[in-house]
N, C-alpha and C positions, 0 to 999 in steps of 0.2 A: 771353601779357602783357597784360595789362587797360590802357587809355591815357585817361581820364576825360577830358582837356583837351578843352575846347568845339573846333569846327570854325566859323566866323566865314564867313560871308555880307555881301559889304559891293552894295546898290544903288540909285543917285541914287533910287529911288521905291519902287516895288510893284513895277516888273518883276519883279526875280530872287526875287519867292516863289513863280513857277513851276520853279526850278530844284532854291531850295531845297524843294519839294512833292521835284522827279525827287531829290535827292539822296535824301532823308527815307526815301523808300520800297524805295531800294537801300539806306540802311544805317540801320536805324531804332534801332539803339542807342545811335548816336552820340547825342553836348551840339551843341546849336546856337543860338551868336547871331547874328541878325539884322540887319543896320542898316541903314535906310532913310532914308535923309537926304533927308526930304521934304520940309522945306521947304526945300529950293535944287532939288527938283527943276524938268523936266528939265535935266539936261544936257548935252540932242544939239546945243545951237544956245552953249554958254560958250569961251569960250579955253581952253585947254591950260594955262596957270601957271591960270587959274582952278579950274581942275576938283581939279588934284595940288594946292592949297591946300585943296579944299573935303575928298577923298579924304582926306589926312594926316591929318587929324582925327581921323576916321572908325580908321585905322591904327594912331592915336595909345591910340584904346581899347580896341582888336583889343592892345597890346602889351600892357596893365596887365593883361587878365585872361589874359595866357599863351593862349592859343590854337595848339595844334597845326600850323592851316592857315587861310588864310583864301581864300577864294574872291569873283575878281570877275564879280561876277553880272549886270555892268553889260557891254555890247559898248565904248562910246564911251567909259568905263574904262579896258577895257583895252588900244584903242588907244595912246592918248591915254597912259598912264599906268601901266602893268603894269612895264617897264623900271623906270624910278625908283623905284618902289613895295620892285624885286628890292634893289633897289641898299642900300636905308638900311633895309629890317625884316630879319630872321633865321629869321625864319618862311617854309614855304613860302604861295610864293602861285601860287593858281591864277585862269585866264583862260578866261576863254569869248569863244569867234571866234566870227560867222557863218559856216552851218554849206557855204560856197561846194562848198568837196571833197566832198561827198558828193552836193550836185546838180550837180553839172558832171558826174559819174561817172552821174549817171542818165541824162542823157543829151539832145539840144536844148538850148535856150538859155535861160537862167535871169537872173531878175529878183533881184536884191537890195535891197530894202529895210531901211534903217538912217538915224542922226540924222545932221546935218550934218558935225558934229565925226568921226563916224566913216568918214565917204566922203572925209573931207580928209586924216584921216592917212598917215602914210609907213608904217603897218606894217599899216594896210590896200590902202593902194596895191599895193605888194607884193607883199599874197596875193592879189589879181585879174587883175595883169598873167602870169601864170602863161598864165591864159586867154583866145581869141581871141572866146567865147560867149556874156560876161557881160557885164549892162549895168545902173547902178546908180543908182538914184532915193534921194536924198535925203529925207527926210521935215522940212520947217522946223517941225511942232507936235505933228505924231502923238503922240509918245507926248508930251503934255503935253495931252493929250485924252482920251487912253483914261485916263492916271491922274487925271482929273477926273471920267471919268462910267464908272468901273471898274463899280458895280454898277448899269448901265444900255446897256450896250457895244451892244445892240440898235438903240440910238437915235444912236448914233453913224452920221453918215453917210458913209461907204468910196468913194462913188463918184469920184473924180475918186484915188484909191488904186486900183480897180480898172479903169480905162484904162488907169492905168499897166503895168499885169502881165497884163491879161484877155491876150494872145497869148502870153504865155510858158508854155516847157512848165514851168516849175520856179519855183520863189516859195522866195529866203532872208529870211528874218525875222532880220535884222542890230541890232535892240535888244528885250531882254527883255520890253518891254513889247507888243511888238507880238503874243506869244503869244499876250496873251488876246484878240485880233481871230480868232484861225488860224478858230474856226465861222465864225463871220459871212462869212471869207470865202471856205470853201467853199459855204455858200450859193450863194455867188453864182459856182460852176465852177472857181473858183481850185484845183486841187488840184497834190498833190508841193508839197506845203508841206518842206523843214527850218526844221529850228531847231538851235540847239547846250549843247540843254539836256541831252542820253542822255551825248554824247559828255563832255562836261565834268564829270556825275555820272562817268561809268564810271574817267576817268580820277583823280577823288580817291580812287574805293575803289583802282585798284589804286598808288595813291601812299602808303595807311593799312597794306594790306599788304604792300608792300614794304618798308614802313620800319617795319614791326610797331607800329603807331599805331592799330591796331583797338580801341574799347569791346564791350566784351560784354555790356555792362549799361546800360541808363540811356534816352536817348530824350527827351532836354527840350529842347526849342525858347526862346529867353528873344529877347525882341524889341523893340531900342534905336533908338530914333532919333533928328531931328529933331525941330523944329515938332506937329503934332498928325498921328501914326499909326495910317494904317487896318489897319494891316498884320496886325497878330492878327485881327482881324475878316473882313479879308480871308483869311489866311490858313486859317482854319475853315470859310471857304466852300470853297475849292478841295477841301478836304478829307473837304470832305461832298457 
């Protein structure tokens, strides 16, 4: 059975494009709608109520498009709003989370880089309270810096970040924006870097298979967002 309905992807800006790319490589026949709220990015320093208000606008758009699922490609939104959104909308909602569990299983101590909103959320606190070897380093404006310098990543001064995590065995990138600096971190000797993209994409595929929602022919991506969007241009650069 073929299901041509699109899969929605939502992020506060460009960070979720890395997850979209991961999903597309795994499920190239699916149709996708990527909604990036570039006008209001980043979300990491906003209140829970403000985040929910902004996200709800995008989800109303997805509802009109009759999507078969939406992936929250933003750790902050997952932590703050996923449960509320699931209580309102009847399509499947899949959220990305910081890859704390696989990092912890790797052995040694773990540093988690995330936004302030994620760090302060009850969902995230519950996750990390299961472990004793994890330290959290909230980043006040790193996502915004990445968003504004995405085409010149190498010029970003990451010295403050490096100083925080350089002595840790494992590093978790708890914001999809941060995945864009993964290769730069490696140049500074930061290894064993984890993010939630692969696990989230695999979960999406499993959901589609189990519910017989796979599309066997298609593979179109539509970009939607607020404000001036760089999503389409950037996605093409990622794929190339």
